[in-house]
N, C-alpha and C positions, 0 to 999 in steps of 0.2 A: 801214324794214321792207321786205320782199321781194314782189314783187309778182309776178304768175304768170310763169313765164319763159317766151318765146314759141316755144322751142325745148325745152321737156318733152315729155319721154317717159316711156311706162310699160313694163313690163320684157317684157311682150309684143310690143309693137312691135321694141324692141331686139332681142328673143330671134330674132323673124322676119328681122331684117336678118342675124343672124349665119348663122340656117339657111341663106339664100339665099345666104352668102358673100361681101354687101356691105354689109362696116361703112363708116361716117362716115370723115369726116376729125377729127373734136373730140369727146368727151363727157368730162361733169362726173361723176363716181359719185360716189354720197351715201347713206345712209340706214342703220335698222338691223341689217337683213335681210345681216347679212355671210356668210351661207352662198350667196347668190344673187349679191353683188357679186364675189365671189374667182369664183364658178364660171363667170362671166361673164367675167371677166380671164381665166380659164384658157383658154375657148373661144375669147377674141381672138388668146391668144398662139399657139394649134392652129395656127388659121386663117391669121395672120401668119406666124408664124414657127416653120414644122414642126420644125425644127431644134433647136428648145428656147430656155431662156431665155439658153443660153449663143450665140448665136446671133450675128453682125456685126450684123443686122437689128435687135437688139432693145435698148434701153435702158430702163434706169430712174435713177428719180433721189429723192434724199430732201430734199424742200422744204424742210428748215430748213436747207440748206445749198446749195441749187441758186440758179443766177441766170439773166436773163434770156440773160445769153449763151452756157450751156453749154445750155438748153434750142433756142434758137435754133442753135447748131451741131451739134445732135442732126437737128433738121427740116430745114438745110440737105443732109447727108449721102445722098448716093443710095443704095437699097439695092444687097446685092452679091447677084447670082445670084437673087431675088427680084423681086416685083411692087412690096412693098411693106415699109417696116418702122413697127415699135410704138416710141411712146415712153411710159412711164408715169411720169408726176410724184405722189408721194404725200404727201401733208399740204402745200400747196404754197398758203401764204394768199394767193392771188391778190386777194381781193375788200379787203385789208385793207393796210397801210402795210408788212408784211413781204414782197408783192412785191418792191417797191422796196429795202426795206430792205438786202440784200445788195449791191444797186448801192451804196448810198451807203456803206455799210462800204466795200465795195471801193476807191469812189473816193476815203474818206476817207483809207484806207491809203495808197492811192499819192500821195496829198497828202505825209502824211506822212511817208513816205519818202523824198519830191521834197526836203522840208521837210529833213531831216535830210540829207541829202547837197551841197545846194546852201549853199552860201559866203556868209554876206548881206554887202550890200555894204554897206560902214561909213558910209553916208551914209541909209541908209535902216535904220528900226527894224523889230524882230519882229510889231510889231502890224500895221505898213503891209502886209505880207508877208501876215495870217492872216486880214486884213478882209474878204476876197471868199468866205472858205468857206465861209459860210451861204447866200449865193447859190450857189455850185457844187452843192453840198448838194440844196437844192430842186432844181436845174435836171437830177440825175443821177435824183432819185426819180421826177419828171413824166417823164424822158426814158425809163426804165424801164419806165412804169406804160404809156405810146404807143405802146413797143414791145412791148411783151406783146400790147396789143390788135389793133397789127396782124397781131401774126404771128398768131395764130389765125385772125384777118380772111382772110388769105391766105395760106393752107397748101396746100402742094403735092399733087396727087393720090395722090403715092406714099406719104404721111405717114398713120400714124392716132395722134393723140396725145389720150387718155386722163388726165385730172388725176383723183385718188382724194380722196377728204374721209375718214379715218379716226379719228385722236386731234384732227384740228382740224374744227371745227364747221363747218358749209357754212353761211356766214349772209351773203349777199350784201343788198347793199342798191340797187335798182335805181334811186333815185333819183340815184346815184353815177354821173356818163357812163362809167368803165371798169367798172363791173359791169354796167350797162345794155350795152353792146358786145359785153362776152365774152357775157353770156347771149343774145344776137342768134346768136353765131355756132355755138358748143359745143349739140352736144345734150346739155340735163340728166336724169340718169338717177335716180329717188330707188328705193332697193331699201328698199320696205317688207313688213313683214310679208304674209304673200300671204291671202287670203280664206279664209272657211272652206271651204268644199266644196273648194278648189284642195288646202288643206292636208289637207282628208282621205283625197281621195284619192291624196297623196304619201304618207302616213303609214300606209295600207293597202298600197302598193307596197314600200314598204321591209321593212312587217313581211313579207310575201310573199319578199323577201331572204331573210330570216333563218328559213325557213321556218315562219312562223305565219300565222295568217289573225286577221282584227280585224275587229270589224263597224265601220258606218259613227257612229254613235253613241258607241261608246269613244272610235272615234279624234276624233272631235270634242271629246268628253269630254279627252284624254289633249292637245289641242291647246291646250284651255282651261287647263288646270291649270299647263301651262309655258308660256305667255305666248307659244306660237306661232312664235317663232323658230328656223329651222330646226336651225342647229348644237346648240340644247339639244334639241332632241326626238330628234335622229339618236342621242346621248348616250343620253337615254329610253329609246327603241325596243331596243337594244341590252341598255340592263340588265333593261327587261319580258321581251322575248324569252328571254333566260337564265335568270329568276327562273320562270317558267309554265308548270308545269310540261306543261297540256293544249296540243293544237293549236293550240286558241284563244283568244284572251286575254282576259279578262274583266276590268271595271271592279276588282274584289279585289286582280286581279294590280298591274293598274295601282297603285294607293292604297297597296301592299303597300312599293314601292319607288320612285315617284315623289318626290321632294319638289316642294311645287308654290312657286307663285311666291308673294307675297306679296297681290298680286290677287283669286287665286283662294281664298288662305284666307280672304281678308275676306269674302270669297263665304257660304264654308261657317260663317262664325263666323255671319255674319246670317240664313243659314239656321236655325241651329240654338237664337237668339235668338227668331226667330218660333214656332220650335214649344216652345219657352218650358223649353228643355233647355239649363238655366245650369252643368251638371254638364259637359256635352261643349262649349259656349263657352268655358269656363276652360280645359279639357284645351286645345283649339283656341289661346288667348293665352296658355297656359302656354309651349306650344310654339314660338311666336312669339318669347318672352323669351328663350326657351333659344335661339334661333337669331342671338340677339343684334339683331331687330330694333330701329331707336331707336323711341321710345314715340311721337313725334309723328308719326313715320310711318306705324305702327300707327292710332295716332286718325285721322289724315287719311284712309286706307284703308276706316276703318269708315265713318267721315261720308259718304265718295264714295258707298259702296254704299247707306246708308240713303236719301239723297237718290235715287237709281236706284228705288233699293223704291218709293219716294214716288212717281212719275212712272210707274212700273210698274203702281201701284195704279190712277192718277189713269186709265190707260188705260185698264185693266181697267172700272171704273165707267164709263167713255166710250163703252165698246164700240168700241174702240182697236187695233189690230192689231200685230203687234210692230212691222211696218216705222215704225209712229207712233212707237212709243217711242224705235227707232233713231236718227229724225228727230230727236225731242225732247232726248234727252240726249247726243247727238253721239258716239253708238257709231261706231267706226270700222265698215266691213262687214266686214272679217276677221275683227269677234269678234260674227256673227251670235248665235253658241251661250249668249253672256251673255244677249241679249236675251231668249228663251227661257226662260235659267233666272232670271232676274229675274222672269217672269210666273209662274212654276210656284211661287214661292215668293211672291211679293203675295199668289197667292190664297190662301193659309195667312192672311191677315192682313186688317185693317181701314183704313179711311184715316185710322179716328182713331188706331190706334196709328203707325202710318207718319209720322204727322205729329208726333207725340209722340217718336218713336226721331229724328227730326233736331232739334227742340228741343233733347233732353237732349243730344246729341253736338256742339250748338252752345254748348252752356254747358259740357260737359265740355272742350271744344276752348280753351275761354277758361280754364278753370282748369287748364289744363294750363303755359300761360305766364305766370299770375300765383299759382300753389302749389305748395309741394316736394310731391317722391313724385308723379311724373307715371305711376308702373307700379301703385300704389294708386288714383291717380286714375280709368284706365281699368277697373282690376278693379270699384270702385263703380259704373262707368258701367254694363258687363255687369249687373251683382246689377239695376242699375233696368230696363233695356232688357226684363231675361226677366220680369218680374214687371210690367208694367207692364201699367194696366186699361186696359179697351175703353171 
């Protein structure tokens, strides 16, 4: 399990370094917010390699094929007519066996070539020649691991080395010596969905760029139904701006063209059930079926929202505020809008009904795993929930 990295940065801390023109020597970038991650890489490139990615002082490696030798060679290459060099390594599994696998494979290949070229002595068996190979491989793997740690621990001041985790998951285990040593030296930056207030300002600014205005509440709503990732938001902002007839974007404009994520649809479905609007809830469910969302995934989303709704109702009955609800359900700070939505919905029902909803969801979840026709089981659940007694 990963403990808190010693050099874990937040995005704002890194942003300040770039604004001051003083990026560090080694970074590890990962996280869901690819827009910010890629924008940060562009800022680094512009700062260190103003001549572009074709510059002699810029290197990018594919982590699937690169080995420590190549990274080491790039690190030891002095910048030309510049102060620094930038080295990007994409999807290099530095915390697993992959980091040394390239070295082992290369070593094995060299050994194989040597065996093919060498003429065996008549007095020696082939098995005797091959016997030491496993020990050699182990030594190569260990050596590659140590060389990587040594390299990151003693980078020249002119180097900025960035490891980017994209398709490869960032899963270090700091109990392992290699992972712990790397995490002590590299500045680890997780690019997460931004908090609600920052996203709202960002959305308003981008609508202004498109010649439109939008209120803070509607901007927060747009962030909520799209999941808050900036790449998705950019696309939806362009769609809404093109669709909206008036100068000011309305919630009706958003609902007309934006396809909400499953999590947001589950909130709408929950709200319809609380209002006992069975027809509306069925229309929402039918939309999910047409989007080919797996029944088990739909069931999980509904059950999760019902549990959150129960927590919201408990908070209301005990005079607890939105902050308390966020702490209870473990809601990320960037999803504060959802907490307000839950509290508004919970005020329309009772604690008894909320408990009944959670129990019914549990029973249906079991039925999905033990009975045929999962879509029918979910339809039956909606009927039970929409007409549940207080």
